[in-house]
N, C-alpha and C positions, 0 to 999 in steps of 0.2 A: 602809420601809412607807409613809411619807408620799408617796413618789414613785408608788407603786402606786395610792394613793388619788387623786392628782392625774391620773394617766393615766386611771383609771376615770372620774373626773369629766369629763375632756375628751371621752372617748368618748361619755358620756351627753349632754353638751351639744352635741356637734358637729352633729347633724341640726337642732336648733333654731336654732343660730347660723347655719348655712348657709341655712336658710329665711329668717331675719331679714334677711340681707344680699343676698338675691336682688333684682334690680331690680323696682320696683313698676310696675304698669300706670299710665300717666299720659297726659295730653293730648299731650305731645310724642311719645310712642311710638305714639299713635293716628294720627299724621299720614299714614301710608301706607295706612291702612285704607280699603277701599271702603265705600260706603254712608254711613249717617248715625248720629248719636248722640242719645240722649234722656236727660235728667236726670230719673230717676224716684225714687220714694220710697225705694228700697233702694240707689240709686247709678246710675251711668251704664250704659246698655245700648246696645250696638252692634247696628244692624239694617240690613237692605238689602232694598229692594223692586225687583221686576223684572216685566216682562211688560206686557200692555195695561192701561192705567189703568182701563178699564171692564170688565175680565174678572172672572169669579168669583174670589174670594179664597181662596187656599190658604196656611195658616200652617204652617211646618215647624219642628219642635223637634228639635235634635240630641241626641247622647248624652252619656255620662259624661265622655269625655276629648277628643273631637274637636269643635271648634267649628263654627260655621255654614257654613264652607267645604265641609263634607262634603256639602252639598246642591247644589253647583254643577252636576253632571251632570243630576240630576233636575229642578232648577229650570229649566234651559234647555229640557228636554223639555216640562215643563208650560207654560212660556211659549209654545212653538211650538204647543201645543194650544189656546192662547187663555186660559190661566189667569194671573191676577196672583198672584205669589208673594212672601210675606213670610218672611224668615229672620232669626234674631237669635241673638246669643251669650248663652247662659245665664250668669248671674252666677257669677264664678269662672273663666270660660273666655274664650278669644278676646280681644277688645278691650273687653269689659265689665269693670266693677268687681269687686273681690273682697271683699265684705262678710263679716264673721265670723258664726258661728252655724250651727245645724243647717239643712240644706236639705231641708225636708220638703214635703209637698203644698202647704201654705199658703204657704210661701216661694215656690215656683215659680208658683203661681196668682197671687200678688201681682205678680210681674214681668210675666207675660203680660197680666194685666188692666190694669196701669198702662200698658203699651206700647200696647195697643189704645185706651185712653182718650186717650193722647198723640196717636195718629194719627187720632182721631175715627172709629174703626171701630165702628159699632153693629150693622150687619147680620150675620146668621149667616154663618159661613164654614166651609170644610173644614179639618180639622186632621190633620196627619201627624206622627207621632213615630217616631224611630229609636232603638233600644236603650233607654237610660234615658229618652230623649225620649218613648218610647212610654208609660212610666209617668207622665211629666209631663203628656202629652196626655190620658191616661186620667183623671188627677186633675182636670184642668181641665174636661174634658167632663162628668164626673160631677157636678162642682160647679155648672156652668153649662150644662146640657144644651140649653137653648133657643138657646144661642149657636153650637152646633156642628151643622152640617148633616150631615156625614159624617166619620167618624173612620177613619184608616188607621194601623195599627201595623206597623212593619217591624222584625223581629227584636227584639221588644219585651220589656223587663223588666216585672216586676210579677206574674208568675205563680209562678215558683220563686225561692227565695232561696238565694244562694251559702252553702254551709255548710262550706267547708274550714277546718281549724284556724286557718290564718293569718288568713283573713277574719273569723272569729269573734273572734279575739284583738284584731285591729285595731278592730273595730266595738264590742266590749263592754268593753275594758279601759282606758278613760279615757286618762290621760296615757301609760301604758305602750303602749297601742295607738297613740296619736298618735306616740310616738317610733319605733315600728316602721314606721309608715306613712311618716314622713319619711325614715327611714334606708333602707328597702328598696324602696318603691314606684317611685321614679325609675329604679332599675336594672331592675326587673321590666317597667315600661312600655317603656323603651328596648329591652330584649331582644325584646319582642313586636313593636315597630315594625320593628326590623331583620329579624326573621323574615318579616314581611309584605313588606318591601322586597325580600327575596330571591326572592319568588315570581315566576313567569314573567309574570304579568299585573299586576304591582305598579303602583300609582298613586302615583308618587314624590312628587308635590306634596302629596298627603294625608299621606304619611309625614313629609315635612319639616315641614309645618304642625303636625302632632300633636306631633312631637318638640320643636318650639319652645315649646310650652306649658310645658315643664319649666323654662324659663329664668326664668320670672316668679314672684314671690312670690304666694302665695295659691292657686295652681293645685292643688297636692297637698292642702292643707287643704280645698279645695272638694270634691275627690273624696272625702275622708274624711267631710266633712259630708253628702254625699249617701248614702254607705254607712250612715251613722248616722241618716239621715232617710228620704227617699222610697224607698230600696232596702232598708230594714230589714224590712219586712213585705209579704206578698203583698197584692194589691189586689182581693181578693174582693168586698168591699162596693162598691167603685167600679164594677166590671164588672157586678154585679147591678143597680146603679142605672142604668147605661147600658141594660141589657136592659129594665128596667121603663119607661124613657123612650123606648124604641124608637129609639135613636140608631144608625143603620146603621154597622156595623163591619166592616172588612176587615183581616185579619191576614196578613202575608206572612212566610214563614219560609225560612231556608236549610237545606237537607237535611243539610249537613255543618257546620253552625254548632256550634263547641265552646265558645262564650261563652254563648249562650242557645239551647239545643237545640230543634229543631223539636218534640220531645216535649211542650214546654210548651203546645202547642195543645190537648192533652187536658184540661189544667186549665182553660184559657179556655173550652173547649166546655162544661164542667160549669157554669160561671158564666153563660155567655151562649150559649144554643143557637142563637141567630140569627146569630152571628158567621160571616162568610165567611172561609174559610182557603185560602191558596194557598202551595204549597211549590215553591221553585226548586231543581231538582236540581243537584248538583255545586257548590253555593254555600255559602260560609261566612258569617261575620258581616258582612262589609263589603259588604252588598247595595246600599247607596245609590250606590256608585261603581264597584264591580267588576261588578255585574249591573244597572246603571242601566236599560238598555233593557228587560229583562224586568220589572223592578219597575214601570217606567213603563207598560208594556202592561197590567199588572194594575190599576194605579191608574186608567188611562184607561177601562178597562172598568167600573170601580166608580163613579167620579164622573160626575154628569150632564154631558153635553157642553156647552161654553160657549155654543154657538149657541142663541139663544132663551132663555137662562137669565138671568132678571132678579133672582135671589136674591142675587147677589154684590155688588150695588151698595149703597154705604153710604147710610144714611138720616139 
């Protein structure tokens, strides 16, 4: 009987032990990273700027599991149009630190606000968010509407909340949910990445970079912290605030997206009837890199052209 108890205890402890012994993100591991680093109030944030120094600023916020490299195709296109682009790794991902605690709207607002202060960016800028980054961008724009010129959401979270039994258990069941997240999520994410890699138009560099996130301590807990934080509730109040403050909003959807379905646009339209919607046919969730040209065309038609645009200069 004692052996059965020991085996059971080992099985229970295994996911926590495995997470504890994963390598930590450190200065040594950041040596190969492009861009720069900022020591902010919540820890180190990795960021990268590109494009003409005097171009209008576009800040891009990535999603739940894929760090800032997900923006590479779109950033190049925006640079070619004359925009200056700032991308950064959300805390818990990429080359940024992995602080503990719930990752709610205030958490993500603090990181972006600190980064802008570090870079001495005071002028209003355009803000683009992808997937969970759409919810992060929405939260920031609703809190600081005078700082955001135009908001673009790509396959954005914040309208509908995942309600599968597993997601509810992981989100709501404390330590038991944490155990299941640590035990099951790496397998689920790897399976999804390999399915994407097998697609005819796969972007292998993105798949490799996303899979590498699982090697480091703090990544899976960060995903859980976001599920229990900013992804826990719909962002009705924030979108109504954006509507009241007349922040121009473009929402881009993939017609075949099975992560955040295009039907979410109906909910957003109820909250903000002035939002502009564009649907890309035959597109899934990976819009920022598999449909970068089409997404860029919609963004270019929505943002003011850089020529003669003096709003993007810092003051």
